[in-house]
Residue frames as qw, qx, qy, qz and C-alpha x, y, z in Angstrom:
[[0.083, 0.688, -0.717, 0.077, 95.51, 111.19, 63.50],
 [0.979, -0.058, -0.075, -0.180, 96.37, 107.48, 63.49],
 [0.434, -0.623, 0.645, 0.077, 99.20, 105.48, 65.07],
 [0.827, 0.400, -0.360, -0.164, 101.01, 103.16, 62.67],
 [0.782, 0.085, -0.511, 0.346, 103.81, 102.12, 65.04],
 [0.441, -0.828, 0.214, -0.274, 104.81, 102.49, 68.70],
 [0.766, 0.248, -0.488, 0.337, 108.32, 101.42, 69.72],
 [0.545, -0.795, 0.170, -0.205, 109.55, 101.09, 73.31],
 [0.727, 0.272, -0.512, 0.368, 113.01, 100.29, 74.64],
 [0.438, -0.097, -0.613, 0.650, 113.63, 99.87, 78.36],
 [0.290, -0.363, -0.025, -0.885, 110.45, 101.78, 79.14],
 [0.720, -0.349, 0.239, -0.551, 108.82, 100.86, 82.47],
 [0.744, -0.244, 0.615, -0.095, 108.66, 97.04, 82.53],
 [0.842, 0.522, 0.130, -0.042, 109.30, 96.57, 78.81],
 [0.610, -0.314, 0.439, 0.580, 112.61, 95.60, 77.21],
 [0.042, 0.207, -0.506, -0.837, 111.78, 96.03, 73.54],
 [0.406, 0.499, 0.724, -0.249, 108.29, 96.29, 72.09],
 [0.071, 0.066, -0.469, -0.878, 106.84, 97.13, 68.68],
 [0.315, 0.494, 0.725, -0.362, 103.10, 97.77, 68.56],
 [0.043, 0.030, -0.510, -0.859, 101.32, 98.44, 65.25],
 [0.334, 0.391, 0.701, -0.495, 97.64, 98.97, 66.08],
 [0.202, 0.402, 0.704, 0.550, 95.08, 98.90, 63.26],
 [0.230, -0.292, -0.110, -0.922, 92.43, 101.55, 62.66],
 [0.670, -0.459, -0.429, -0.395, 89.53, 101.46, 65.08],
 [0.594, -0.670, 0.283, -0.345, 89.60, 100.16, 68.66],
 [0.612, 0.273, -0.706, 0.230, 92.53, 98.09, 69.95],
 [0.719, -0.622, 0.015, -0.310, 91.82, 96.46, 73.32],
 [0.339, 0.458, -0.729, 0.379, 94.70, 95.68, 75.69],
 [0.818, -0.445, -0.170, -0.323, 93.64, 93.00, 78.17],
 [0.582, 0.243, -0.644, 0.434, 95.61, 91.94, 81.24],
 [0.579, -0.578, -0.503, 0.278, 95.80, 91.73, 84.99],
 [0.173, -0.982, 0.040, -0.071, 96.44, 94.81, 87.09],
 [0.448, -0.725, 0.465, 0.237, 100.16, 95.59, 86.95],
 [0.838, 0.214, 0.436, 0.250, 100.67, 93.74, 83.65],
 [0.368, -0.279, 0.330, 0.824, 101.83, 96.91, 81.86],
 [0.290, 0.664, 0.632, 0.275, 98.74, 97.98, 79.90],
 [0.069, -0.965, -0.183, 0.173, 98.76, 101.55, 81.18],
 [0.480, -0.524, 0.366, 0.601, 102.48, 101.83, 80.40],
 [0.426, 0.290, 0.631, 0.580, 101.68, 101.58, 76.68],
 [0.049, 0.887, 0.419, 0.187, 99.19, 104.45, 76.92],
 [0.402, -0.829, 0.052, 0.384, 101.71, 106.43, 78.95],
 [0.542, -0.167, 0.482, 0.668, 104.29, 105.98, 76.17],
 [0.262, 0.618, 0.553, 0.494, 101.87, 107.40, 73.59],
 [0.208, -0.944, -0.255, 0.030, 101.05, 110.33, 75.88],
 [0.544, -0.593, 0.215, 0.553, 104.77, 110.99, 76.45],
 [0.459, 0.119, 0.532, 0.702, 105.39, 111.19, 72.69],
 [0.101, 0.733, 0.531, 0.413, 102.41, 113.45, 72.05],
 [0.243, -0.937, -0.135, -0.213, 102.89, 115.89, 74.93],
 [0.399, 0.595, -0.482, 0.504, 106.44, 115.35, 76.12],
 [0.221, -0.365, 0.643, -0.636, 105.33, 114.29, 79.59],
 [0.208, -0.192, -0.958, 0.052, 103.68, 111.42, 81.43],
 [0.460, -0.514, -0.250, -0.679, 100.08, 111.68, 82.61],
 [0.818, -0.419, -0.395, 0.005, 101.05, 109.68, 85.73],
 [0.698, -0.500, -0.089, 0.505, 104.31, 111.11, 87.08],
 [0.170, 0.978, -0.120, 0.000, 106.41, 114.24, 86.94],
 [0.452, -0.634, 0.601, 0.182, 109.59, 112.20, 87.60],
 [0.672, 0.544, -0.396, -0.310, 110.95, 111.04, 84.23],
 [0.073, 0.461, -0.877, 0.111, 113.32, 108.55, 85.88],
 [0.610, 0.008, 0.654, -0.446, 110.34, 106.48, 87.05],
 [0.800, 0.476, 0.028, -0.365, 109.69, 105.55, 83.41],
 [0.353, 0.607, -0.709, -0.058, 113.13, 103.99, 82.89],
 [0.916, -0.103, -0.373, -0.102, 113.27, 100.21, 83.23],
 [0.648, -0.716, 0.258, -0.026, 114.89, 99.16, 86.50],
 [0.783, -0.280, 0.403, 0.384, 118.64, 98.67, 86.13],
 [0.587, 0.508, 0.352, 0.523, 118.88, 100.64, 82.87],
 [0.321, -0.353, -0.052, 0.877, 120.43, 104.05, 82.27],
 [0.221, 0.202, -0.257, -0.919, 118.17, 105.22, 79.43],
 [0.443, 0.430, 0.774, -0.141, 114.74, 104.59, 77.96],
 [0.071, 0.209, -0.423, -0.879, 113.35, 105.49, 74.55],
 [0.463, 0.508, 0.692, -0.217, 109.90, 105.66, 72.98],
 [0.000, 0.207, -0.485, -0.850, 109.04, 106.44, 69.37],
 [0.470, 0.520, 0.613, -0.364, 105.67, 107.03, 67.80],
 [0.089, -0.030, 0.618, 0.781, 104.91, 106.97, 64.07],
 [0.339, 0.555, 0.588, -0.482, 101.60, 108.54, 63.06],
 [0.222, 0.352, 0.601, 0.682, 99.67, 109.42, 59.94],
 [0.083, 0.584, 0.369, -0.719, 98.08, 112.86, 59.90],
 [0.516, 0.780, 0.313, -0.166, 96.25, 114.85, 57.27],
 [0.222, 0.905, -0.326, -0.157, 99.56, 116.41, 56.26],
 [0.660, 0.475, -0.581, 0.039, 101.42, 113.09, 56.01],
 [0.872, -0.216, -0.389, 0.202, 103.60, 110.79, 58.09],
 [0.112, -0.825, 0.345, -0.434, 105.28, 112.02, 61.28],
 [0.786, -0.111, -0.527, 0.305, 107.71, 110.48, 63.76],
 [0.248, -0.792, 0.258, -0.495, 108.11, 111.73, 67.30],
 [0.819, -0.085, -0.509, 0.251, 110.31, 110.27, 69.99],
 [0.360, -0.839, 0.240, -0.330, 111.58, 110.86, 73.52],
 [0.729, 0.144, -0.564, 0.360, 114.77, 109.59, 75.20],
 [0.555, -0.790, 0.033, -0.257, 115.00, 109.59, 78.99],
 [0.510, 0.453, -0.593, 0.428, 118.13, 109.42, 81.15],
 [0.725, -0.504, -0.431, 0.187, 118.75, 108.03, 84.62],
 [0.504, -0.066, -0.169, 0.845, 121.53, 110.56, 85.11],
 [0.047, -0.831, -0.457, 0.313, 119.91, 113.65, 86.63],
 [0.199, -0.591, 0.227, 0.748, 122.42, 115.90, 84.85],
 [0.067, 0.010, 0.724, 0.686, 121.08, 114.85, 81.45],
 [0.478, 0.303, 0.262, -0.782, 117.73, 116.21, 80.31],
 [0.654, 0.342, 0.675, -0.003, 115.29, 114.24, 78.22],
 [0.048, -0.300, 0.521, 0.798, 115.69, 114.65, 74.47],
 [0.595, 0.527, 0.476, -0.377, 112.72, 115.07, 72.12],
 [0.228, -0.146, 0.692, 0.669, 112.91, 114.17, 68.44],
 [0.557, 0.595, 0.335, -0.473, 110.49, 115.29, 65.72],
 [0.779, 0.623, 0.036, -0.054, 110.87, 113.73, 62.27],
 [0.875, 0.192, -0.093, 0.434, 114.46, 112.72, 62.89],
 [0.289, 0.569, -0.212, 0.740, 115.65, 116.05, 64.28],
 [0.366, -0.311, -0.622, 0.619, 116.23, 117.09, 67.85],
 [0.114, -0.831, -0.414, -0.355, 113.51, 119.48, 68.95],
 [0.295, 0.285, -0.346, 0.844, 114.86, 122.63, 70.58],
 [0.353, -0.157, 0.315, -0.867, 111.51, 123.36, 72.23],
 [0.247, 0.170, 0.923, -0.243, 108.90, 121.05, 73.72],
 [0.462, 0.518, 0.229, -0.682, 106.24, 123.01, 71.84],
 [0.295, 0.395, -0.679, -0.543, 107.34, 121.33, 68.60],
 [0.056, 0.102, 0.992, -0.052, 105.52, 118.20, 69.78],
 [0.359, 0.427, 0.488, -0.671, 102.21, 120.02, 69.99],
 [0.533, 0.402, -0.359, -0.652, 99.82, 119.10, 67.20],
 [0.409, 0.063, -0.906, -0.083, 100.20, 115.36, 67.79],
 [0.475, -0.326, 0.194, -0.794, 96.89, 115.38, 69.60],
 [0.443, -0.146, -0.884, 0.032, 95.60, 112.80, 72.05],
 [0.529, -0.474, 0.131, -0.691, 92.86, 112.66, 74.66],
 [0.354, 0.086, -0.902, 0.231, 93.25, 110.24, 77.56],
 [0.686, -0.481, -0.112, -0.535, 90.47, 108.90, 79.78],
 [0.454, 0.136, -0.801, 0.365, 91.49, 107.36, 83.10],
 [0.495, -0.609, -0.615, 0.084, 89.93, 106.69, 86.52],
 [0.405, -0.321, -0.245, 0.820, 91.94, 109.67, 87.83],
 [0.046, 0.379, 0.371, 0.846, 89.83, 111.98, 85.66],
 [0.387, -0.724, -0.570, -0.033, 87.35, 112.22, 88.52],
 [0.452, -0.393, -0.188, 0.779, 89.82, 114.76, 89.94],
 [0.101, 0.308, 0.364, 0.873, 88.55, 117.19, 87.28],
 [0.419, -0.622, -0.411, -0.518, 85.32, 117.41, 89.26],
 [0.722, -0.578, -0.369, 0.095, 86.26, 116.47, 92.82],
 [0.645, -0.253, -0.144, 0.707, 89.55, 118.28, 93.37],
 [0.118, -0.760, -0.138, 0.624, 90.59, 121.94, 93.37],
 [0.426, 0.847, -0.015, -0.318, 91.16, 124.47, 90.58],
 [0.169, -0.626, 0.678, 0.346, 94.66, 123.21, 89.74],
 [0.502, 0.103, 0.847, 0.143, 93.30, 119.99, 88.18],
 [0.469, 0.744, 0.468, -0.080, 90.91, 121.92, 85.95],
 [0.104, 0.893, -0.282, -0.334, 93.54, 124.49, 84.93],
 [0.342, -0.388, 0.796, 0.314, 95.88, 121.64, 83.99],
 [0.541, 0.420, 0.727, 0.046, 93.11, 120.08, 81.87],
 [0.349, 0.903, 0.180, -0.175, 92.57, 123.37, 80.07],
 [0.096, -0.807, 0.481, 0.328, 96.30, 124.06, 79.63],
 [0.458, -0.163, 0.829, 0.276, 97.06, 120.60, 78.20],
 [0.517, 0.598, 0.613, 0.005, 94.11, 120.82, 75.83],
 [0.266, 0.946, 0.038, -0.182, 94.89, 124.31, 74.52],
 [0.266, -0.664, 0.603, 0.353, 98.60, 123.56, 74.20],
 [0.506, 0.095, 0.813, 0.272, 97.69, 120.70, 71.87],
 [0.426, 0.773, 0.464, -0.072, 95.21, 122.80, 69.94],
 [0.414, 0.861, -0.022, 0.295, 97.68, 125.59, 69.18],
 [0.723, 0.013, -0.267, 0.637, 101.35, 126.12, 69.93],
 [0.051, 0.602, -0.043, 0.796, 100.74, 129.84, 70.46],
 [0.659, -0.656, -0.078, -0.359, 98.93, 129.04, 73.70],
 [0.906, -0.205, -0.180, 0.325, 101.75, 126.75, 74.91],
 [0.531, 0.262, -0.127, 0.795, 104.34, 129.48, 74.38],
 [0.219, -0.660, -0.040, -0.717, 102.11, 132.21, 75.87],
 [0.799, -0.564, -0.145, -0.148, 101.57, 130.10, 78.98],
 [0.819, -0.042, -0.176, 0.544, 105.30, 129.44, 79.30],
 [0.247, 0.482, -0.067, 0.838, 106.00, 133.17, 79.07],
 [0.491, -0.670, -0.094, -0.549, 103.36, 133.91, 81.71],
 [0.883, -0.433, -0.166, 0.069, 104.63, 131.26, 84.15],
 [0.682, 0.151, -0.169, 0.696, 108.24, 132.43, 83.75],
 [0.002, -0.559, 0.045, -0.828, 107.24, 136.04, 84.50],
 [0.694, -0.601, -0.164, -0.362, 105.12, 134.88, 87.44],
 [0.877, -0.215, -0.240, 0.357, 108.04, 132.97, 88.93],
 [0.452, 0.289, -0.141, 0.832, 110.31, 136.02, 88.67],
 [0.269, -0.607, -0.059, -0.745, 107.69, 138.32, 90.15],
 [0.814, -0.520, -0.222, -0.133, 107.04, 135.96, 93.07],
 [0.762, -0.016, -0.259, 0.593, 110.77, 135.86, 93.77],
 [0.141, 0.440, -0.095, 0.882, 110.77, 139.67, 94.08],
 [0.573, -0.597, -0.155, -0.539, 107.79, 139.56, 96.42],
 [0.877, -0.337, -0.285, 0.191, 109.56, 137.06, 98.67],
 [0.575, 0.094, -0.188, 0.791, 112.53, 139.47, 98.81],
 [0.142, -0.788, -0.415, 0.432, 110.18, 142.35, 99.64],
 [0.285, -0.206, 0.328, 0.877, 111.50, 144.29, 96.65],
 [0.342, 0.725, 0.537, -0.262, 108.62, 146.54, 95.56],
 [0.011, 0.700, -0.257, -0.666, 110.76, 148.84, 93.40],
 [0.022, -0.246, 0.804, 0.540, 111.11, 146.36, 90.50],
 [0.382, 0.348, 0.827, -0.223, 107.49, 145.17, 90.57],
 [0.444, 0.671, 0.113, -0.583, 106.02, 147.70, 88.06],
 [0.247, 0.523, -0.680, -0.450, 108.27, 146.37, 85.26],
 [0.041, -0.014, 0.999, 0.023, 107.26, 142.79, 86.03],
 [0.415, 0.468, 0.546, -0.557, 103.60, 143.86, 86.29],
 [0.460, 0.614, -0.234, -0.597, 103.76, 144.93, 82.66],
 [0.197, 0.334, -0.888, -0.249, 105.42, 141.71, 81.52],
 [0.186, 0.161, 0.931, -0.270, 102.92, 139.58, 83.44],
 [0.452, 0.542, 0.348, -0.617, 99.93, 141.54, 82.12],
 [0.410, 0.546, -0.490, -0.542, 101.13, 141.29, 78.51],
 [0.138, 0.181, -0.969, -0.095, 101.61, 137.52, 78.87],
 [0.295, 0.245, 0.786, -0.484, 98.24, 137.08, 80.61],
 [0.464, 0.414, -0.037, -0.782, 96.19, 138.59, 77.78],
 [0.535, 0.244, -0.675, -0.446, 96.43, 135.73, 75.21],
 [0.126, -0.005, -0.958, 0.256, 96.09, 133.10, 77.97],
 [0.300, 0.321, 0.567, -0.697, 92.82, 134.59, 79.22],
 [0.520, 0.397, -0.210, -0.727, 91.36, 135.15, 75.75],
 [0.458, 0.218, -0.816, -0.278, 92.09, 131.61, 74.57],
 [0.025, -0.107, -0.913, 0.392, 90.82, 130.03, 77.80],
 [0.390, 0.335, 0.348, -0.784, 87.62, 132.04, 77.62],
 [0.570, 0.349, -0.424, -0.612, 86.92, 131.03, 74.01],
 [0.331, 0.146, -0.932, -0.031, 87.74, 127.38, 74.72],
 [0.128, 0.160, 0.807, -0.554, 85.41, 127.23, 77.73],
 [0.533, 0.342, 0.067, -0.771, 82.54, 128.60, 75.66],
 [0.593, 0.294, -0.637, -0.395, 83.07, 125.79, 73.13],
 [0.210, 0.097, -0.941, 0.249, 83.60, 123.13, 75.78],
 [0.364, 0.140, 0.547, -0.741, 80.38, 124.12, 77.55],
 [0.667, 0.299, -0.188, -0.656, 78.30, 123.51, 74.43],
 [0.613, 0.255, -0.731, -0.156, 79.81, 120.11, 73.67],
 [0.107, 0.122, -0.872, 0.461, 80.08, 118.88, 77.28],
 [0.502, 0.105, 0.393, -0.763, 76.41, 119.65, 77.99],
 [0.752, 0.278, -0.333, -0.496, 75.39, 117.61, 74.94],
 [0.494, 0.257, -0.825, 0.101, 77.63, 114.68, 75.87],
 [0.150, -0.099, 0.751, -0.635, 76.39, 114.67, 79.46],
 [0.674, 0.156, 0.150, -0.706, 72.77, 114.47, 78.34],
 [0.753, 0.311, -0.494, -0.304, 73.57, 111.61, 75.96],
 [0.411, 0.241, -0.837, 0.270, 75.80, 109.50, 78.24],
 [0.197, -0.056, 0.668, -0.715, 73.71, 110.14, 81.36],
 [0.147, -0.309, -0.880, -0.330, 70.50, 109.39, 79.52],
 [0.126, -0.677, -0.626, 0.367, 68.51, 111.96, 81.50],
 [0.240, 0.635, 0.320, 0.660, 67.25, 115.00, 79.64],
 [0.352, -0.892, -0.229, -0.167, 66.35, 116.80, 82.88],
 [0.683, -0.550, 0.067, 0.477, 69.99, 116.83, 84.10],
 [0.426, 0.876, 0.000, 0.225, 71.66, 119.95, 82.67],
 [0.747, -0.335, 0.032, 0.574, 75.45, 120.06, 82.99],
 [0.250, 0.956, 0.026, 0.154, 77.14, 123.45, 82.60],
 [0.747, -0.150, 0.004, 0.648, 80.78, 124.52, 82.36],
 [0.106, 0.972, 0.126, 0.169, 81.82, 128.15, 82.82],
 [0.585, 0.340, -0.269, 0.686, 85.18, 129.93, 82.79],
 [0.483, -0.840, -0.238, 0.066, 85.77, 131.41, 86.24],
 [0.613, 0.098, -0.062, 0.782, 88.30, 134.23, 86.35],
 [0.147, -0.687, -0.240, 0.670, 88.67, 137.75, 87.67],
 [0.028, 0.434, -0.407, -0.803, 89.25, 138.65, 84.00],
 [0.375, 0.300, 0.868, 0.127, 86.49, 136.48, 82.49],
 [0.279, 0.822, 0.493, -0.057, 84.40, 139.49, 81.39],
 [0.254, -0.679, 0.174, 0.666, 87.28, 141.81, 80.61],
 [0.646, 0.737, 0.193, 0.042, 87.33, 143.49, 77.19],
 [0.311, 0.826, -0.386, 0.269, 90.81, 144.93, 77.83],
 [0.920, -0.286, -0.237, 0.129, 92.63, 142.09, 79.56],
 [0.640, 0.215, -0.267, 0.688, 96.10, 143.62, 79.70],
 [0.074, -0.533, 0.138, -0.832, 94.92, 146.92, 81.20],
 [0.734, -0.507, -0.085, -0.444, 92.58, 145.21, 83.67],
 [0.893, -0.099, -0.316, 0.305, 95.34, 142.80, 84.68],
 [0.386, 0.346, -0.280, 0.808, 97.62, 145.75, 85.46],
 [0.380, -0.541, 0.052, -0.748, 94.90, 147.43, 87.50],
 [0.885, -0.364, -0.231, -0.177, 94.27, 144.21, 89.44],
 [0.770, 0.057, -0.349, 0.531, 97.95, 143.78, 90.28],
 [0.128, 0.428, -0.228, 0.865, 98.23, 147.36, 91.50],
 [0.595, -0.516, -0.068, -0.612, 95.11, 146.99, 93.65],
 [0.935, -0.294, -0.200, -0.002, 96.55, 143.88, 95.31],
 [0.452, 0.623, -0.456, 0.447, 100.02, 145.31, 95.93],
 [0.312, -0.576, 0.520, -0.548, 99.85, 145.56, 99.73],
 [0.916, -0.148, 0.228, -0.295, 98.27, 142.11, 100.11],
 [0.884, 0.389, -0.219, 0.141, 100.88, 140.58, 97.79],
 [0.243, 0.638, -0.538, 0.495, 103.79, 142.09, 99.71],
 [0.568, -0.439, 0.477, -0.508, 102.29, 140.76, 102.94],
 [0.942, 0.015, 0.277, -0.191, 101.64, 137.25, 101.52],
 [0.241, -0.583, 0.669, 0.393, 104.78, 137.27, 99.32],
 [0.389, 0.169, 0.847, 0.322, 102.98, 135.86, 96.30],
 [0.176, 0.003, -0.389, -0.904, 101.03, 137.12, 93.26],
 [0.288, 0.283, 0.762, -0.505, 97.33, 137.17, 94.18],
 [0.534, 0.627, 0.195, -0.532, 95.76, 138.24, 90.89],
 [0.215, 0.531, -0.649, -0.502, 95.88, 136.68, 87.45],
 [0.807, 0.165, -0.369, -0.430, 95.06, 133.60, 85.33],
 [0.362, 0.241, -0.865, 0.251, 97.17, 131.32, 87.55],
 [0.229, 0.061, 0.712, -0.661, 94.17, 131.52, 89.91],
 [0.556, 0.085, -0.353, -0.747, 91.53, 130.69, 87.27],
 [0.389, 0.031, 0.887, -0.246, 89.04, 127.85, 87.59],
 [0.326, -0.134, -0.678, -0.645, 86.24, 126.17, 85.65],
 [0.464, -0.034, 0.495, -0.734, 82.86, 126.32, 87.37],
 [0.273, -0.048, -0.907, -0.316, 80.96, 123.01, 86.99],
 [0.452, 0.022, 0.454, -0.768, 77.26, 122.82, 87.80],
 [0.104, -0.217, -0.932, -0.271, 74.43, 120.31, 87.41],
 [0.200, -0.718, -0.626, -0.230, 70.96, 121.83, 87.22],
 [0.055, -0.852, 0.001, -0.521, 72.42, 125.08, 88.57],
 [0.668, -0.713, 0.194, -0.085, 74.08, 123.63, 91.68],
 [0.055, 0.710, -0.700, -0.042, 77.80, 122.84, 92.17],
 [0.896, 0.100, -0.389, -0.188, 78.29, 119.24, 91.04],
 [0.401, 0.352, -0.712, 0.456, 81.29, 118.79, 93.36],
 [0.238, -0.198, 0.584, -0.751, 79.10, 119.41, 96.41],
 [0.662, 0.114, 0.369, -0.642, 75.81, 117.82, 95.37],
 [0.691, 0.367, -0.484, -0.392, 76.51, 115.36, 92.55],
 [0.938, -0.214, 0.258, -0.087, 76.57, 111.59, 92.99],
 [0.499, -0.429, 0.638, 0.400, 79.64, 109.53, 92.11],
 [0.557, 0.381, 0.675, 0.300, 78.00, 108.50, 88.83],
 [0.240, 0.939, 0.245, -0.002, 77.07, 112.08, 87.96],
 [0.228, -0.854, 0.355, 0.305, 80.59, 113.33, 88.67],
 [0.554, -0.165, 0.709, 0.404, 82.12, 110.55, 86.57],
 [0.477, 0.642, 0.562, 0.212, 79.73, 111.35, 83.69],
 [0.046, 0.986, 0.009, -0.161, 80.68, 115.02, 83.98],
 [0.389, -0.629, 0.547, 0.393, 84.41, 114.20, 83.76],
 [0.553, 0.169, 0.731, 0.362, 83.84, 111.96, 80.73],
 [0.335, 0.847, 0.410, 0.041, 81.74, 114.67, 79.10],
 [0.112, -0.918, 0.230, 0.303, 84.57, 117.20, 79.56],
 [0.452, -0.354, 0.700, 0.426, 87.05, 114.81, 77.94],
 [0.492, 0.474, 0.685, 0.253, 84.69, 114.14, 75.03],
 [0.168, 0.964, 0.165, -0.123, 84.26, 117.90, 74.61],
 [0.293, -0.718, 0.480, 0.410, 88.07, 118.18, 74.51],
 [0.535, 0.085, 0.757, 0.365, 88.06, 115.54, 71.77],
 [0.371, 0.784, 0.492, 0.079, 85.51, 117.61, 69.80],
 [0.042, -0.951, 0.105, 0.287, 87.53, 120.80, 70.19],
 [0.387, -0.487, 0.645, 0.444, 90.71, 119.14, 68.91],
 [0.505, 0.325, 0.744, 0.294, 88.90, 117.49, 66.03],
 [0.264, 0.901, 0.341, -0.051, 87.27, 120.79, 65.00],
 [0.113, -0.906, 0.260, 0.314, 90.52, 122.76, 65.16],
 [0.310, -0.478, 0.735, 0.368, 92.73, 120.17, 63.44],
 [0.616, 0.384, -0.347, -0.594, 90.28, 118.75, 60.92],
 [0.679, 0.108, -0.723, -0.072, 90.78, 115.14, 62.08],
 [0.770, -0.595, -0.108, -0.205, 90.04, 113.18, 65.26],
 [0.067, -0.706, 0.660, -0.247, 92.81, 112.94, 67.86],
 [0.487, 0.076, -0.864, 0.101, 94.02, 109.65, 69.30],
 [0.661, -0.531, 0.022, -0.530, 91.94, 108.25, 72.13],
 [0.363, 0.226, -0.834, 0.349, 93.47, 106.46, 75.11],
 [0.687, -0.467, -0.092, -0.549, 91.01, 104.81, 77.51],
 [0.274, 0.324, -0.820, 0.384, 92.61, 103.40, 80.66],
 [0.218, -0.251, -0.897, 0.293, 90.30, 101.04, 82.55],
 [0.254, -0.014, 0.093, -0.963, 87.39, 103.44, 82.15],
 [0.561, -0.152, -0.571, -0.579, 84.63, 101.07, 81.03],
 [0.488, -0.222, -0.809, 0.240, 84.66, 99.02, 84.24],
 [0.074, -0.171, -0.447, 0.875, 83.72, 102.19, 86.13],
 [0.398, 0.072, -0.171, -0.898, 80.53, 102.67, 84.10],
 [0.636, 0.196, 0.652, -0.363, 77.18, 100.90, 84.16],
 [0.526, 0.202, 0.736, 0.375, 76.25, 99.03, 80.91],
 [0.318, 0.849, 0.420, 0.043, 74.09, 101.85, 79.50],
 [0.086, -0.936, 0.201, 0.274, 76.71, 104.56, 80.03],
 [0.520, -0.342, 0.666, 0.413, 79.38, 102.19, 78.65],
 [0.523, 0.459, 0.660, 0.284, 77.38, 101.61, 75.47],
 [0.194, 0.957, 0.214, -0.032, 76.74, 105.33, 74.98],
 [0.294, -0.792, 0.387, 0.369, 80.41, 106.21, 75.51],
 [0.553, -0.075, 0.713, 0.425, 81.56, 103.61, 72.96],
 [0.434, 0.705, 0.534, 0.172, 79.06, 104.99, 70.44],
 [0.002, 0.981, 0.006, -0.192, 80.52, 108.46, 70.92],
 [0.291, -0.718, 0.530, 0.344, 84.14, 107.48, 70.21],
 [0.842, 0.219, 0.487, 0.075, 83.64, 105.15, 67.26],
 [0.574, 0.815, 0.025, 0.073, 85.14, 107.51, 64.67],
 [0.015, -0.862, 0.499, -0.087, 88.64, 107.65, 66.20],
 [0.713, 0.205, -0.635, 0.214, 91.53, 105.24, 66.59],
 [0.547, -0.675, 0.230, -0.438, 91.54, 104.18, 70.23],
 [0.467, 0.194, -0.812, 0.290, 93.68, 102.13, 72.60],
 [0.655, -0.498, -0.011, -0.567, 91.55, 100.73, 75.40],
 [0.234, 0.275, -0.873, 0.328, 92.73, 98.84, 78.48],
 [0.747, -0.359, 0.013, -0.559, 90.73, 96.49, 80.68],
 [0.245, -0.381, 0.865, -0.214, 91.18, 93.51, 82.98],
 [0.494, 0.244, 0.816, -0.175, 88.12, 91.62, 81.73],
 [0.065, 0.057, 0.653, 0.753, 87.05, 91.32, 78.10],
 [0.031, -0.646, -0.763, 0.000, 83.45, 91.49, 79.23],
 [0.137, -0.637, -0.200, 0.732, 84.07, 95.19, 79.89],
 [0.056, 0.404, -0.380, -0.830, 84.27, 96.04, 76.19],
 [0.283, 0.401, 0.856, 0.162, 81.30, 94.07, 74.87],
 [0.236, 0.879, 0.389, -0.143, 79.72, 96.44, 72.37],
 [0.178, -0.774, 0.291, 0.533, 83.03, 98.09, 71.46],
 [0.840, 0.522, 0.145, 0.027, 83.55, 95.93, 68.34],
 [0.363, -0.739, 0.420, 0.381, 87.34, 96.00, 68.60],
 [0.651, 0.654, -0.349, -0.160, 89.53, 95.75, 65.51],
 [0.600, 0.346, -0.658, 0.297, 92.19, 93.97, 67.57],
 [0.727, -0.651, 0.049, -0.214, 92.46, 92.35, 71.01],
 [0.507, 0.513, -0.590, 0.362, 95.91, 92.01, 72.60],
 [0.810, -0.534, -0.234, 0.060, 96.87, 90.13, 75.76],
 [0.175, 0.758, -0.427, 0.460, 99.44, 91.93, 77.94],
 [0.857, -0.513, 0.014, -0.048, 101.38, 89.93, 80.51],
 [0.794, -0.394, 0.210, 0.412, 104.90, 89.81, 81.96],
 [0.139, -0.680, 0.333, 0.638, 106.22, 92.60, 79.74],
 [0.171, -0.026, 0.806, 0.566, 105.03, 90.95, 76.53],
 [0.529, 0.381, 0.137, -0.746, 102.13, 91.50, 74.14],
 [0.152, 0.006, 0.918, 0.366, 100.42, 88.86, 72.03],
 [0.468, -0.021, -0.301, -0.831, 97.34, 88.88, 69.86],
 [0.537, 0.044, 0.715, -0.446, 94.34, 87.01, 71.21],
 [0.014, -0.004, -0.869, -0.494, 93.24, 84.37, 68.74],
 [0.488, -0.207, -0.369, -0.763, 89.66, 84.00, 67.56],
 [0.662, -0.300, -0.684, -0.055, 88.96, 80.95, 69.76],
 [0.404, -0.203, -0.539, 0.710, 90.42, 82.54, 72.89],
 [0.135, -0.082, -0.014, -0.987, 88.59, 85.81, 72.18],
 [0.589, -0.272, -0.474, -0.595, 85.27, 84.02, 71.77],
 [0.633, -0.263, -0.696, 0.214, 85.83, 81.81, 74.82],
 [0.255, -0.123, -0.431, 0.857, 86.57, 84.79, 77.05],
 [0.327, -0.064, -0.082, -0.939, 83.39, 86.46, 75.86],
 [0.480, 0.120, 0.754, -0.432, 81.40, 83.28, 76.54],
 [0.668, 0.499, -0.103, -0.543, 80.62, 82.74, 72.87],
 [0.862, 0.084, 0.474, 0.160, 81.08, 79.85, 70.44],
 [0.124, -0.563, 0.468, 0.670, 83.91, 80.57, 67.94]]
């Protein structure tokens, strides 16, 4: 998939912007706070219907304005597509999503406009708790296939209803909700299990390549009470019944895929506990590259790549290896210093400052790299 145009109106610090990146790598250079990440956020919002930075849509509306709008035009294997999102300051109005000129009745209609984002916050995939890794898996699988997005929505709706009954201490209605929850859990577990098997293969390869150490073996494994189940729905029902007393006491559902995790190890030991900062960062990057591979394999074309100030966090060797891995996709890359992307061979370099974007000329580009134009 390739971006041909990105339009912003009253989004974050931007009034009106039109960005038409070429194929290959486009580098966005600017000081911290200049608005580089806002451009990546706008792409992410169009592709997934949500920001990767905030759950509060109003934060993305330019100060003093009542609405904001972003529109993304892309070329895919099946032709040209336009997706857009309008946000409202008024809390009583919900955001509106447009797909090819029509209002989308469901957020799932956006899925298929695939993107993978790398950011410094990705270290949370390794360092934080299971919720960060479940979110990674859910966002990835929702992009890969709409069926997962809708199955997960069904599961979370049933879970919310069941938890409400537990808080009321109403055990009489639980069996009916057990059946609904178990039926919804089955496709979620099966698709997560298959995805983790694929991600493990690709992530281990990427880790070896980026880390440059053959002896360091990175492994990724789906961790779930239902990971080995051949009859997920039946086993889910049995698990819920076995936990009934505990659930009534704790007033929450204690069994199911909402408690899943991804087990990450390096040479057989938990990387979160024993890995260095560099090893954990390489693991997170390897997981994102594996996500890129999964989307490319399922959709028959590479997804968009968004790299937010990632290169500055890597040593020169890891930086060079990462750039070599992503060369086949269109990418938007942000940095504060053009020295960070030496080796990236960008198709375009743009300077971002004070809510405006301008192309860096050949002389300025060369001067900032310390070269003779």
